[in-house]
C-alpha positions as a printed NumPy array, in Angstrom:
array([[ 41.382,  13.258,   0.562],
       [ 41.517,  15.915,  -2.103],
       [ 43.617,  18.985,  -1.36 ],
       [ 43.232,  22.058,  -3.558],
       [ 45.897,  24.67 ,  -2.973],
       [ 45.042,  26.676,  -6.047],
       [ 41.656,  26.999,  -7.733],
       [ 42.872,  28.181, -11.122],
       [ 45.577,  26.333, -13.025],
       [ 45.275,  27.88 , -16.495],
       [ 45.324,  24.321, -17.835],
       [ 41.904,  24.726, -19.414],
       [ 42.476,  28.099, -21.016],
       [ 42.682,  26.565, -24.492],
       [ 39.542,  24.43 , -24.346],
       [ 40.96 ,  21.252, -22.852],
       [ 40.792,  19.685, -19.414],
       [ 42.259,  16.67 , -17.649],
       [ 40.445,  13.474, -16.788],
       [ 41.128,  11.629, -13.553],
       [ 43.674,   9.41 , -15.308],
       [ 45.631,  12.447, -16.547],
       [ 44.435,  12.269, -20.169],
       [ 43.718,  15.639, -21.767],
       [ 40.384,  15.979, -23.584],
       [ 38.414,  18.755, -25.215],
       [ 35.959,  20.478, -22.897],
       [ 33.399,  19.817, -25.643],
       [ 33.803,  16.026, -25.351],
       [ 30.741,  13.973, -24.455],
       [ 32.455,  12.757, -21.272],
       [ 32.944,  16.321, -20.046],
       [ 29.38 ,  17.19 , -21.097],
       [ 28.077,  14.25 , -19.047],
       [ 30.158,  15.335, -16.06 ],
       [ 28.716,  18.835, -16.373],
       [ 25.155,  17.517, -16.415],
       [ 25.833,  15.432, -13.297],
       [ 27.321,  18.494, -11.609],
       [ 24.231,  20.528, -12.515],
       [ 21.96 ,  17.808, -11.104],
       [ 23.979,  17.888,  -7.888],
       [ 23.651,  21.674,  -7.659],
       [ 19.886,  21.419,  -8.231],
       [ 19.671,  18.886,  -5.404],
       [ 21.605,  21.338,  -3.238],
       [ 18.986,  23.951,  -4.083],
       [ 16.175,  21.52 ,  -3.23 ],
       [ 17.805,  20.957,   0.155],
       [ 16.901,  24.546,   1.053],
       [ 13.347,  23.227,   1.438],
       [ 14.106,  19.89 ,   3.094],
       [ 14.726,  18.816,   6.662],
       [ 15.153,  15.686,   8.71 ],
       [ 15.31 ,  12.294,   6.996],
       [ 14.582,  13.698,   3.519],
       [ 17.5  ,  16.104,   3.834],
       [ 19.711,  13.222,   4.965],
       [ 18.695,  11.312,   1.822],
       [ 19.512,  14.301,  -0.383],
       [ 22.866,  14.807,   1.369],
       [ 23.82 ,  11.194,   0.687],
       [ 22.759,  11.558,  -2.938],
       [ 24.976,  14.62 ,  -3.309],
       [ 27.944,  12.617,  -2.055],
       [ 27.032,   9.698,  -4.32 ],
       [ 26.934,  12.08 ,  -7.273],
       [ 30.52 ,  13.07 ,  -6.496],
       [ 31.355,   9.34 ,  -6.572],
       [ 29.531,   9.132,  -9.896],
       [ 31.521,  12.081, -11.235],
       [ 34.74 ,  10.422, -10.105],
       [ 33.607,   7.26 , -11.896],
       [ 32.914,   9.155, -15.125],
       [ 36.155,  11.141, -15.045],
       [ 38.288,   7.975, -15.074],
       [ 37.517,   5.822, -18.128],
       [ 37.441,   2.096, -17.43 ],
       [ 40.787,   0.534, -18.211],
       [ 41.534,  -3.155, -17.842],
       [ 43.698,  -3.871, -14.824],
       [ 43.251,  -0.413, -13.301],
       [ 40.988,   0.396, -10.392],
       [ 39.15 ,   3.607,  -9.662],
       [ 36.204,   4.795,  -7.606],
       [ 33.084,   3.311,  -9.218],
       [ 29.341,   3.449,  -8.587],
       [ 28.319,   0.151,  -6.986],
       [ 25.222,  -2.012,  -6.897],
       [ 24.932,  -1.216,  -3.177],
       [ 24.399,   2.467,  -3.98 ],
       [ 21.633,   1.53 ,  -6.418],
       [ 20.08 ,  -0.859,  -3.891],
       [ 19.98 ,   1.997,  -1.373],
       [ 18.183,   4.244,  -3.902],
       [ 15.64 ,   1.497,  -4.563],
       [ 15.038,   1.014,  -0.836],
       [ 14.474,   4.765,  -0.45 ],
       [ 12.059,   4.755,  -3.404],
       [ 10.111,   1.883,  -1.826],
       [ 10.067,   3.596,   1.593],
       [  8.82 ,   6.883,   0.175],
       [  6.28 ,   5.273,  -2.164],
       [  4.7  ,   3.421,   0.753],
       [  3.871,   6.802,   2.329],
       [  2.311,   8.345,  -0.799],
       [ -1.237,   8.621,  -2.031],
       [ -1.683,   6.346,  -5.067],
       [ -1.297,   8.058,  -8.436],
       [ -4.558,   8.407, -10.336],
       [ -3.227,  10.692, -13.061],
       [ -0.015,  12.105, -14.398],
       [  1.12 ,  15.032, -12.284],
       [  2.601,  18.353, -13.261],
       [  5.973,  19.446, -11.875],
       [  4.272,  21.847,  -9.495],
       [  3.063,  22.252,  -5.933],
       [  4.99 ,  23.611,  -2.974],
       [  8.448,  25.148,  -3.438],
       [ 10.297,  22.057,  -2.232],
       [  8.401,  19.823,  -4.634],
       [  9.107,  22.123,  -7.564],
       [ 12.82 ,  22.194,  -6.675],
       [ 12.882,  18.38 ,  -6.542],
       [ 11.077,  18.155,  -9.891],
       [ 13.677,  20.502, -11.373],
       [ 16.47 ,  18.322,  -9.971],
       [ 14.695,  15.265, -11.421],
       [ 14.569,  16.722, -14.921],
       [ 18.234,  17.667, -14.75 ],
       [ 19.097,  14.139, -13.544],
       [ 17.223,  12.798, -16.598],
       [ 19.295,  15.089, -18.825],
       [ 22.46 ,  13.799, -17.163],
       [ 21.271,  10.262, -17.846],
       [ 20.757,  11.08 , -21.539],
       [ 24.246,  12.609, -21.705],
       [ 25.734,   9.403, -20.294],
       [ 23.718,   7.355, -22.802],
       [ 25.272,   9.424, -25.608],
       [ 28.704,   8.791, -24.133],
       [ 28.145,   5.021, -23.962],
       [ 27.161,   4.984, -27.63 ],
       [ 30.701,   5.924, -28.623],
       [ 32.754,   2.783, -29.337],
       [ 35.951,   4.192, -27.795],
       [ 34.363,   5.327, -24.506],
       [ 34.262,   2.811, -21.642],
       [ 31.693,   3.66 , -18.968],
       [ 30.585,   1.75 , -15.876],
       [ 27.069,   0.522, -16.769],
       [ 25.941,   1.159, -13.168],
       [ 26.3  ,   4.914, -13.757],
       [ 23.244,   4.756, -16.033],
       [ 21.31 ,   2.605, -13.588],
       [ 22.111,   4.993, -10.728],
       [ 20.938,   8.052, -12.68 ],
       [ 17.749,   6.281, -13.747],
       [ 16.887,   5.34 , -10.149],
       [ 17.891,   8.791,  -8.928],
       [ 15.291,  10.513, -11.077],
       [ 12.679,   8.026,  -9.835],
       [ 13.591,   8.813,  -6.228],
       [ 13.481,  12.557,  -6.859],
       [  9.99 ,  12.1  ,  -8.318],
       [  8.678,  10.342,  -5.209],
       [ 10.463,  12.824,  -2.915],
       [  8.738,  15.657,  -4.797],
       [  5.412,  13.943,  -4.169],
       [  6.302,  13.567,  -0.484],
       [  7.072,  17.29 ,  -0.361],
       [  3.588,  17.843,  -1.76 ],
       [  2.058,  16.529,   1.479],
       [  2.451,  12.899,   0.466],
       [  0.779,  13.547,  -2.867],
       [ -2.206,  15.444,  -1.446],
       [ -0.943,  18.693,  -3.028],
       [  0.141,  17.15 ,  -6.336],
       [ -1.107,  19.147,  -9.299],
       [ -2.86 ,  16.753, -11.659],
       [ -2.535,  16.922, -15.415],
       [ -5.787,  17.897, -17.119],
       [ -5.628,  16.754, -20.762],
       [ -6.089,  19.714, -23.094],
       [ -6.101,  21.916, -20.007],
       [ -9.821,  21.316, -19.553],
       [-10.539,  23.002, -22.927],
       [-12.329,  19.965, -24.383]])
């Protein structure tokens, strides 16, 4: 378990921070940027939880913990012969099962929907868009030849945004309160 005796260390006062393996990197590095995006997605999910209860809140709570696992994965670059906490296929399988469960309860989509509706749905849509941004940040990181990243991190973030989309629809009374896109805003 992590024990934090002191919140400030002054170690980052000059624009650098430590990774989980002890390496010092610039706070502007793509790895730190990706970690920040994941952290923001987690905070947005925490905000969405203000509007959730029961099984949906349990799902969001598990996701928040998984995102800490994902952050731990990202903060320790893959090194041959060294182990670290990594996102697993089982975590992705769980997301897919939750997507399937929620989708079975939804009204079929007949149009694109706007990120709108009840407060809980809007909060979940916001979390979804931030999760997509985190995914793009990880993609940028993987494009660097010297950065080793667990490929399942990308898969997890991709499925996460899908799950947040269907949870937003569930919050909108199973899709009954979804706000449909009207091309050209009905001006045609």
